Backbone as a chain_set.jsonl record, in Angstrom:
{"seq": "XXXXXXXXXXXXXXXXXXXXXXXXXXXXXXXXXXXXXXXXXXXXXXXXXXXXXXXXXXXXXXXXXXXXXXXXXXXXXXXXXXXXXXXXXXXXXXXXXXX", "coords": {"N": [[-9.13, -17.73, 41.707], [-7.65, -18.471, 38.621], [-4.828, -16.942, 37.115], [-4.903, -16.211, 33.862], [-2.884, -15.258, 32.235], [-0.409, -16.052, 33.342], [-0.499, -18.74, 33.127], [1.072, -21.683, 32.132], [0.024, -23.454, 30.36], [-1.862, -23.854, 27.437], [-4.872, -24.581, 25.864], [-4.986, -26.552, 22.964], [-6.942, -26.466, 21.065], [-8.281, -24.668, 18.512], [-9.84, -22.2, 16.39], [-10.512, -20.521, 13.272], [-11.572, -17.294, 13.176], [-14.222, -15.115, 11.892], [-12.843, -12.882, 11.011], [-10.452, -13.828, 10.204], [-8.505, -14.528, 12.067], [-6.755, -16.757, 14.264], [-8.229, -18.321, 17.043], [-8.537, -19.269, 20.484], [-10.632, -21.923, 21.36], [-11.665, -22.464, 23.918], [-11.523, -20.118, 25.43], [-11.873, -17.887, 23.832], [-9.876, -16.124, 23.336], [-7.62, -14.415, 21.25], [-5.099, -16.043, 19.455], [-2.759, -14.783, 18.509], [-2.608, -12.524, 20.145], [-2.276, -13.691, 22.648], [0.222, -14.958, 22.288], [1.812, -12.71, 21.835], [1.683, -11.529, 24.36], [3.068, -13.44, 25.852], [5.574, -13.187, 24.657], [6.225, -10.55, 25.356], [6.212, -10.806, 28.084], [4.256, -9.931, 29.761], [0.824, -8.902, 30.382], [-1.104, -7.594, 27.641], [-1.614, -4.105, 27.294], [-4.52, -1.988, 27.629], [-5.762, -1.007, 24.539], [-3.418, -1.571, 23.103], [-2.119, -2.866, 20.057], [-1.69, -5.778, 18.212], [0.403, -6.574, 15.616], [0.824, -8.314, 12.579], [3.74, -8.842, 11.043], [4.262, -9.877, 8.452], [1.796, -9.724, 7.374], [0.223, -11.959, 7.356], [-2.339, -13.353, 8.891], [-2.457, -15.787, 10.131], [0.086, -16.53, 10.757], [1.515, -16.843, 13.544], [3.986, -16.699, 14.739], [6.304, -15.698, 17.219], [8.357, -13.99, 16.31], [7.177, -12.778, 14.179], [5.35, -11.041, 15.145], [4.418, -7.793, 16.213], [4.009, -5.28, 18.605], [2.014, -2.518, 18.727], [1.512, 0.644, 20.35], [-1.025, 1.719, 20.13], [-4.027, 1.929, 18.046], [-3.775, 3.999, 16.194], [-0.994, 4.335, 15.83], [-0.453, 1.871, 14.674], [-1.962, 2.053, 12.298], [-0.595, 4.181, 11.133], [1.825, 2.952, 10.445], [0.978, 1.262, 8.394], [0.168, 3.216, 6.595], [2.626, 4.432, 5.996], [3.9, 2.294, 4.701], [2.183, 2.121, 2.532], [2.633, 4.594, 1.261], [5.276, 4.259, 0.499], [5.447, 1.75, -0.853], [2.984, 1.088, -1.99], [-0.572, 0.258, -2.031], [-1.224, -2.514, -2.184], [1.051, -3.834, -1.133], [1.052, -2.706, 1.419], [-1.205, -3.789, 2.634], [-1.07, -6.569, 2.2], [1.53, -7.454, 2.512], [5.077, -8.109, 2.011], [5.859, -10.723, 1.06], [3.507, -11.85, -0.104], [2.996, -9.884, -1.919], [5.052, -10.068, -3.747], [4.486, -12.371, -5.135]], "CA": [[-9.227, -17.623, 40.254], [-6.34, -18.584, 37.985], [-4.404, -15.863, 36.228], [-4.715, -16.821, 32.538], [-1.626, -14.813, 31.636], [0.741, -16.798, 33.854], [-0.685, -20.162, 32.907], [1.99, -22.215, 31.117], [-0.718, -24.346, 29.486], [-2.948, -23.33, 26.613], [-5.536, -25.633, 25.103], [-4.547, -26.479, 21.57], [-8.089, -26.383, 20.165], [-8.484, -23.311, 18.013], [-10.582, -22.056, 15.144], [-10.253, -19.258, 12.604], [-12.81, -16.517, 13.261], [-14.672, -14.458, 10.672], [-11.862, -11.875, 10.605], [-9.254, -14.52, 9.736], [-7.544, -14.741, 13.152], [-6.899, -17.988, 15.036], [-8.754, -18.024, 18.374], [-8.705, -20.432, 21.344], [-12.05, -22.259, 21.517], [-12.103, -22.479, 25.311], [-11.535, -18.799, 26.07], [-12.168, -16.811, 22.891], [-8.696, -15.254, 23.249], [-6.889, -14.519, 19.991], [-3.8, -16.693, 19.63], [-1.666, -13.823, 18.3], [-2.523, -11.661, 21.33], [-1.7, -14.519, 23.715], [1.656, -15.142, 22.014], [2.459, -11.411, 22.059], [1.819, -11.373, 25.813], [4.161, -14.311, 26.284], [6.804, -12.581, 24.152], [6.508, -9.356, 26.164], [6.323, -11.178, 29.494], [3.241, -9.187, 30.512], [-0.43, -8.773, 29.636], [-1.213, -6.419, 26.781], [-2.333, -2.976, 27.874], [-5.69, -1.553, 26.874], [-5.461, -0.228, 23.347], [-2.279, -2.073, 22.339], [-2.516, -3.604, 18.851], [-0.697, -6.746, 17.754], [0.538, -6.495, 14.163], [1.552, -9.393, 11.906], [4.689, -8.176, 10.146], [4.123, -10.352, 7.072], [0.368, -9.531, 7.072], [-0.445, -13.26, 7.377], [-3.008, -13.426, 10.191], [-2.291, -17.118, 10.705], [1.488, -16.712, 11.138], [1.611, -16.318, 14.905], [5.341, -16.842, 15.265], [6.669, -14.506, 17.987], [9.191, -13.075, 15.522], [6.321, -12.121, 13.192], [4.403, -10.17, 15.838], [4.915, -6.514, 16.726], [2.954, -4.638, 19.387], [1.91, -1.064, 18.653], [0.87, 1.169, 21.566], [-2.433, 2.047, 19.869], [-4.464, 1.7, 16.671], [-3.265, 5.067, 15.331], [0.391, 3.998, 15.484], [-0.543, 0.739, 13.762], [-2.422, 2.569, 11.013], [0.487, 4.995, 10.571], [2.784, 2.035, 9.819], [0.397, 0.858, 7.112], [0.201, 4.383, 5.697], [4.009, 4.584, 5.54], [4.107, 1.241, 3.7], [1.395, 2.498, 1.354], [3.321, 5.698, 0.579], [6.548, 3.786, -0.034], [5.353, 0.563, -1.706], [1.66, 0.929, -2.592], [-1.621, -0.33, -1.201], [-1.167, -3.971, -2.139], [2.095, -4.193, -0.177], [0.658, -2.268, 2.75], [-2.224, -4.661, 3.202], [-0.802, -7.998, 2.074], [2.894, -7.78, 2.899], [6.099, -8.291, 0.986], [5.858, -12.063, 0.471], [2.339, -12.011, -0.972], [3.085, -8.869, -2.969], [6.032, -10.519, -4.741], [3.979, -13.546, -5.862]], "C": [[-7.827, -17.664, 39.651], [-6.065, -17.382, 37.099], [-4.079, -16.486, 34.873], [-3.377, -16.446, 31.917], [-0.462, -15.69, 32.067], [0.628, -18.298, 33.625], [0.267, -20.665, 31.828], [1.262, -23.079, 30.093], [-1.787, -23.583, 28.711], [-3.563, -24.519, 25.884], [-5.149, -25.47, 23.633], [-5.706, -26.353, 20.596], [-8.355, -24.931, 19.802], [-9.393, -23.357, 16.79], [-10.208, -20.713, 14.541], [-11.575, -18.498, 12.582], [-13.124, -15.826, 11.93], [-13.737, -13.391, 10.155], [-10.543, -12.496, 10.165], [-8.187, -14.764, 10.789], [-7.826, -16.057, 13.857], [-7.243, -17.61, 16.48], [-8.854, -19.321, 19.17], [-10.19, -20.675, 21.572], [-12.513, -22.1, 22.963], [-12.263, -21.098, 25.924], [-11.955, -17.663, 25.144], [-11.018, -15.835, 22.732], [-8.002, -15.494, 21.914], [-5.493, -15.072, 20.264], [-2.67, -15.68, 19.487], [-1.519, -12.879, 19.499], [-1.902, -12.431, 22.503], [-0.19, -14.677, 23.522], [2.41, -13.831, 22.217], [2.654, -11.163, 23.547], [2.966, -12.216, 26.336], [5.514, -13.717, 25.856], [7.215, -11.381, 24.995], [6.751, -9.691, 27.628], [5.339, -10.415, 30.372], [1.942, -9.181, 29.711], [-0.389, -7.536, 28.743], [-2.006, -5.342, 27.508], [-3.55, -2.656, 27.022], [-5.237, -0.706, 25.699], [-4.275, -0.721, 22.542], [-2.778, -2.976, 21.208], [-1.371, -4.516, 18.43], [-0.749, -6.806, 16.234], [1.316, -7.697, 13.655], [2.446, -8.744, 10.85], [4.516, -8.597, 8.695], [2.683, -10.278, 6.57], [-0.404, -10.844, 6.986], [-1.029, -13.455, 8.771], [-2.856, -14.785, 10.867], [-0.848, -17.416, 11.089], [1.699, -16.051, 12.496], [2.965, -16.573, 15.55], [5.704, -15.573, 16.043], [7.498, -13.502, 17.186], [8.378, -12.316, 14.468], [5.359, -11.118, 13.825], [5.09, -8.92, 16.376], [3.752, -5.839, 17.444], [3.07, -3.127, 19.256], [1.179, -0.557, 19.89], [-0.611, 1.494, 21.376], [-2.743, 1.833, 18.384], [-3.91, 2.764, 15.725], [-1.821, 4.778, 14.905], [0.43, 2.83, 14.492], [-0.953, 1.212, 12.37], [-1.339, 3.415, 10.344], [1.536, 4.12, 9.885], [2.265, 1.566, 8.465], [0.409, 2.016, 6.118], [1.608, 4.618, 5.16], [4.333, 3.538, 4.478], [3.385, 1.587, 2.401], [2.124, 3.577, 0.554], [4.597, 5.212, -0.112], [6.394, 2.69, -1.089], [4.016, 0.381, -2.419], [0.708, 0.168, -1.696], [-1.51, -1.84, -1.086], [-0.123, -4.44, -1.129], [1.652, -3.867, 1.245], [-0.313, -3.234, 3.404], [-1.864, -6.135, 3.178], [0.62, -8.395, 2.446], [3.798, -8.102, 1.732], [5.993, -9.641, 0.293], [4.692, -12.264, -0.479], [2.427, -11.059, -2.153], [4.002, -9.351, -4.088], [5.519, -11.693, -5.567], [3.179, -13.144, -7.059]], "O": [[-6.925, -16.969, 40.118], [-6.958, -16.873, 36.422], [-3.091, -17.21, 34.744], [-2.801, -17.226, 31.159], [0.386, -16.038, 31.245], [1.569, -19.042, 33.904], [0.273, -20.13, 30.719], [1.834, -23.406, 29.053], [-2.519, -22.769, 29.274], [-2.846, -25.364, 25.349], [-5.008, -24.35, 23.142], [-5.478, -26.151, 19.403], [-8.615, -24.089, 20.661], [-9.668, -24.421, 16.237], [-9.648, -19.858, 15.227], [-12.572, -18.982, 12.046], [-12.37, -15.948, 10.965], [-13.815, -13.018, 8.985], [-9.615, -11.779, 9.792], [-7.073, -15.165, 10.452], [-8.983, -16.44, 14.032], [-6.64, -16.709, 17.062], [-9.211, -20.36, 18.616], [-10.927, -19.757, 21.932], [-13.632, -21.649, 23.207], [-13.06, -20.922, 26.846], [-12.35, -16.595, 25.612], [-11.166, -14.815, 22.059], [-7.817, -16.638, 21.498], [-4.8, -14.628, 21.179], [-1.717, -15.713, 20.265], [-0.402, -12.479, 19.828], [-1.1, -11.881, 23.257], [0.581, -14.545, 24.472], [3.534, -13.839, 22.72], [3.691, -10.639, 23.953], [3.749, -11.759, 27.169], [6.479, -13.75, 26.62], [8.391, -11.205, 25.313], [7.423, -8.94, 28.335], [5.553, -10.267, 31.575], [1.952, -9.426, 28.505], [0.283, -6.554, 29.058], [-2.948, -5.635, 28.243], [-3.607, -3.007, 25.844], [-4.423, 0.205, 25.854], [-4.129, -0.325, 21.386], [-3.726, -3.743, 21.377], [-0.226, -4.079, 18.308], [-1.799, -7.055, 15.642], [2.345, -8.062, 14.224], [1.955, -8.167, 9.879], [4.612, -7.761, 7.797], [2.387, -10.724, 5.461], [-1.567, -10.846, 6.583], [-0.291, -13.696, 9.726], [-3.108, -14.907, 12.065], [-0.579, -18.456, 11.69], [2.017, -14.865, 12.586], [3.07, -16.652, 16.774], [5.434, -14.472, 15.564], [7.351, -12.293, 17.368], [8.85, -11.317, 13.925], [4.634, -10.422, 13.115], [6.192, -8.982, 16.921], [2.63, -5.831, 16.938], [4.084, -2.532, 19.622], [0.316, -1.253, 20.425], [-1.366, 1.541, 22.347], [-1.847, 1.59, 17.577], [-3.605, 2.461, 14.571], [-1.472, 4.959, 13.738], [1.257, 2.814, 13.58], [-0.351, 0.811, 11.374], [-1.183, 3.37, 9.123], [2.08, 4.507, 8.851], [3.025, 1.481, 7.5], [0.637, 1.809, 4.926], [1.77, 4.968, 3.991], [4.967, 3.85, 3.469], [3.911, 1.371, 1.309], [2.225, 3.493, -0.67], [4.952, 5.702, -1.184], [7.106, 2.684, -2.092], [3.927, -0.406, -3.361], [1.116, -0.479, -0.732], [-1.686, -2.391, 0.001], [-0.39, -5.354, -0.349], [1.854, -4.661, 2.164], [-0.241, -3.466, 4.611], [-2.305, -6.887, 4.047], [0.883, -9.575, 2.675], [3.342, -8.336, 0.612], [6.031, -9.705, -0.936], [4.881, -12.804, -1.569], [1.987, -11.383, -3.256], [3.748, -9.067, -5.258], [6.086, -11.98, -6.621], [2.679, -14.004, -7.784]]}, "num_chains": 1, "name": "protein.A"}
C-alpha cells in the first residue's frame, strides 16, 4: 500500500465542498490539510486544525496556513481577534474587512 503522505504526486482534479474548502476528487482529502502536511514534513496529528490566516478557504498557499494543536486553540485565536478587532475581522480576515 502506498503512503499517501510521501507521494510527490497529487491529482490536480479538485472541487469545492459544501463548506467552501477545496478537496481532491480522487481521495476526498482537503487540499489545505495536504499542503499543511507537506509544509510540516509530516502527517497531521489527530485533532490538529489547519487555519487560513487570511480567512480565505481557497487560499491554500503554504504561507497562509497555520496549524493549531487542537480546535480550542484555533477558536481562542478567533476570540482574540474578535476582542481586538470585532466579529467581522475575526471571521473574514483583514483583507475582506478593509473592503
